[in-house]
C-alpha positions as CSV (number, residue, x, y, z in Angstrom):
1,M,3.2,64.1,1.4
2,E,4.5,63.7,4.3
3,A,8.4,62.8,4.6
4,N,10.6,61.7,7.0
5,P,14.2,61.4,7.1
6,T,15.0,58.4,4.6
7,Q,18.2,56.7,4.0
8,L,18.8,54.7,1.4
9,D,21.5,51.6,0.3
10,I,21.1,49.8,-2.8
11,H,24.0,47.5,-3.5
12,E,24.1,44.9,-6.5
13,V,26.6,42.9,-7.8
14,L,26.4,41.3,-11.6
15,E,29.1,38.8,-13.3
16,I,28.9,39.9,-17.3
17,N,30.4,37.8,-20.0
18,A,32.4,40.7,-21.6
19,T,35.3,42.8,-21.4
20,R,35.5,45.6,-18.9
21,E,35.1,48.0,-22.4
22,K,31.9,46.3,-23.6
23,V,30.3,46.8,-19.9
24,F,31.8,50.6,-19.6
25,D,30.0,51.2,-23.1
26,A,26.8,49.4,-22.0
27,L,26.6,51.2,-19.2
28,V,27.3,54.8,-20.8
29,H,24.7,53.9,-23.2
30,R,21.8,52.9,-21.0
31,F,22.8,56.1,-18.5
32,G,22.9,58.3,-21.7
33,E,21.4,57.9,-25.0
34,G,20.0,54.7,-24.2
35,N,18.0,55.5,-21.2
36,T,14.7,54.2,-20.8
37,G,11.7,55.3,-18.2
38,A,8.4,53.9,-17.3
39,E,7.6,50.8,-19.2
40,N,10.7,51.0,-21.1
41,Q,9.6,53.9,-23.2
42,P,13.4,56.0,-24.4
43,M,13.9,58.7,-22.2
44,P,17.3,59.8,-23.5
45,M,20.0,60.9,-22.0
46,K,22.9,63.1,-21.5
47,L,26.1,62.5,-20.3
48,E,29.3,64.3,-20.3
49,L,32.1,61.7,-19.4
50,W,34.4,64.3,-17.5
51,P,34.7,64.6,-13.8
52,G,32.0,67.4,-13.2
53,G,30.6,66.4,-16.2
54,R,26.8,67.0,-16.2
55,W,24.2,63.8,-16.3
56,Y,21.1,65.2,-17.4
57,R,18.0,65.2,-19.7
58,D,17.6,67.5,-22.2
59,L,14.1,68.5,-23.2
60,G,15.5,70.8,-25.9
61,S,14.9,74.7,-25.9
62,N,16.9,75.3,-22.6
63,N,14.5,73.0,-20.8
64,G,15.7,69.9,-18.9
65,H,16.5,67.9,-15.6
66,L,19.7,67.9,-13.9
67,W,20.1,64.5,-12.1
68,G,23.6,64.8,-11.2
69,H,27.4,65.4,-12.2
70,V,30.4,62.8,-12.7
71,Q,32.3,63.0,-9.4
72,S,34.9,60.9,-10.9
73,I,35.6,58.5,-13.8
74,K,38.2,56.1,-14.7
75,K,37.2,54.4,-18.0
76,P,36.8,51.2,-18.2
77,N,37.0,50.6,-14.3
78,L,35.0,53.5,-12.5
79,I,31.9,56.1,-12.8
80,E,30.8,57.7,-10.0
81,F,28.0,60.2,-9.6
82,Y,26.5,62.7,-7.4
83,G,23.2,65.1,-7.5
84,Q,19.7,65.1,-7.0
85,L,19.0,62.2,-9.6
86,F,15.3,61.9,-10.5
87,M,14.1,62.9,-7.2
88,S,11.8,65.9,-6.8
89,F,12.5,66.1,-2.7
90,P,15.4,67.4,-0.7
91,A,17.6,64.8,-1.0
92,T,21.2,64.1,-2.8
93,N,22.4,60.9,-4.0
94,H,25.7,59.0,-4.6
95,I,26.0,56.5,-7.1
96,I,29.1,54.5,-8.0
97,V,29.8,51.9,-10.6
98,R,33.0,50.0,-10.6
99,I,33.9,47.4,-13.2
100,S,36.6,45.1,-12.8
101,A,38.1,41.8,-14.3
102,H,36.5,38.5,-13.2
103,E,37.0,34.9,-14.0
104,G,36.8,34.8,-17.8
105,G,34.3,38.1,-17.6
106,T,33.9,41.0,-15.6
107,K,32.2,42.0,-12.5
108,L,30.0,45.2,-12.2
109,D,29.8,46.1,-8.7
110,F,26.7,49.1,-8.4
111,R,26.2,51.1,-5.6
112,H,23.4,54.0,-4.9
113,R,22.8,55.5,-1.6
114,C,20.8,58.6,-0.9
115,F,19.6,60.1,2.3
116,G,17.2,63.1,2.5
117,L,13.4,63.9,3.0
118,I,12.0,61.2,0.8
119,D,8.3,59.5,0.3
120,P,8.9,56.6,2.1
121,N,6.6,55.0,-0.9
122,Y,8.9,56.3,-3.3
123,V,11.7,54.2,-2.1
124,D,9.8,50.8,-2.7
125,G,10.1,50.3,-6.3
126,L,13.7,51.7,-6.4
127,K,15.7,48.5,-5.9
128,E,13.6,46.5,-8.5
129,G,14.2,49.1,-10.9
130,W,17.8,48.9,-10.6
131,I,18.1,45.6,-10.8
132,E,16.0,45.6,-13.8
133,Y,18.1,48.4,-15.5
134,L,21.4,46.8,-14.7
135,Q,20.5,43.6,-16.5
136,W,19.7,45.7,-19.4
137,I,23.4,47.0,-19.2
138,K,24.4,43.1,-18.8
139,E,21.9,41.8,-22.1
140,D,23.8,44.9,-24.1
141,A,27.1,43.9,-23.1
142,E,26.8,40.6,-23.9
């Protein structure tokens, strides 16, 4: 694999017909125990909901994958992560999710930024993957 410095900036906004609390709970569920991987197969994660808390996949017997840490959290309005995430490349990621009241429902504002030595072919499917993931959060909340 040949990797060149790459930047990634994915920004999606959804309107969800649910309270901020329900949207936040749905997000925590999907980022944690309700996480799914390829072909929507279960891939439960652990999410420690405090500043500095870990976001990781626990495979048991002290095996797993550290995706990142909670940078900031203000329930039910904000959660922010930084770290390697699911990338096996020299890269750093930042995800921020803002949840706000919006015309009888809730607005979820999602942003994933990344830079590093990333295989360009890897980047192509990320936006579609996040859109699908955010739709699941919307469905869970509604």
